[in-house]
C-alpha positions as CSV (number, residue, x, y, z in Angstrom):
1,M,79.4,48.9,105.0
2,H,81.7,49.5,107.9
3,A,84.8,48.8,105.7
4,L,83.5,51.4,103.2
5,L,83.0,54.0,105.8
6,D,86.5,53.3,107.4
7,H,88.0,53.6,103.9
8,A,86.2,56.9,103.3
9,R,87.4,58.3,106.6
10,R,91.0,57.3,105.9
11,R,90.8,59.0,102.5
12,G,89.6,62.2,104.1
13,F,86.0,62.2,102.9
14,E,83.8,64.5,104.9
15,R,80.5,62.9,104.1
16,V,79.0,59.9,102.2
17,K,75.7,60.3,100.2
18,L,73.7,57.2,99.2
19,W,70.6,56.9,97.1
20,T,68.0,54.2,96.8
21,A,64.3,53.9,95.9
22,D,61.5,53.3,98.4
23,P,60.7,49.8,97.1
24,L,64.2,48.7,98.1
25,E,63.6,48.3,101.8
26,A,66.7,46.2,102.6
27,A,69.0,49.0,101.3
28,A,67.1,51.7,103.4
29,R,67.3,49.5,106.5
30,L,71.0,48.9,106.0
31,Y,71.7,52.7,105.7
32,L,69.6,53.5,108.7
33,E,71.3,50.8,110.8
34,V,74.7,52.3,110.3
35,G,73.6,55.8,111.1
36,F,72.6,57.4,107.8
37,P,69.5,59.6,108.2
38,C,67.2,60.0,105.3
39,T,67.8,63.6,104.1
40,E,65.8,63.9,100.9
41,R,62.8,62.2,99.2
42,N,61.8,62.9,95.6
43,S,59.0,61.3,93.6
44,V,60.2,60.2,90.2
45,R,58.7,58.5,87.1
46,Q,60.6,55.4,86.0
47,W,59.4,52.6,83.8
48,G,55.8,53.6,84.2
49,H,56.0,53.7,88.0
50,R,56.3,56.5,90.5
51,P,58.8,55.4,93.2
52,D,60.3,57.8,95.6
53,E,64.1,58.2,95.4
54,L,65.6,58.5,98.9
55,R,68.9,60.1,99.8
56,Y,70.8,59.3,102.9
57,D,73.8,61.4,104.1
58,L,76.3,60.6,106.8
59,E,78.8,63.2,108.1
60,L,82.1,61.5,108.7
61,R,83.8,64.3,110.7
């Protein structure tokens, strides 16, 4: 994750946005550990289930 963020900064990106679903706790934990706050939560219907999609944004500048 740190290599990805370093690459994005070198390329001039201003922010990184990541999405996951609430059942994927390991992904959410990783995003939070490197500083991404959860900025959006949407309930969706997929494959007969209603997971929440979670968006994490990190400002790079």
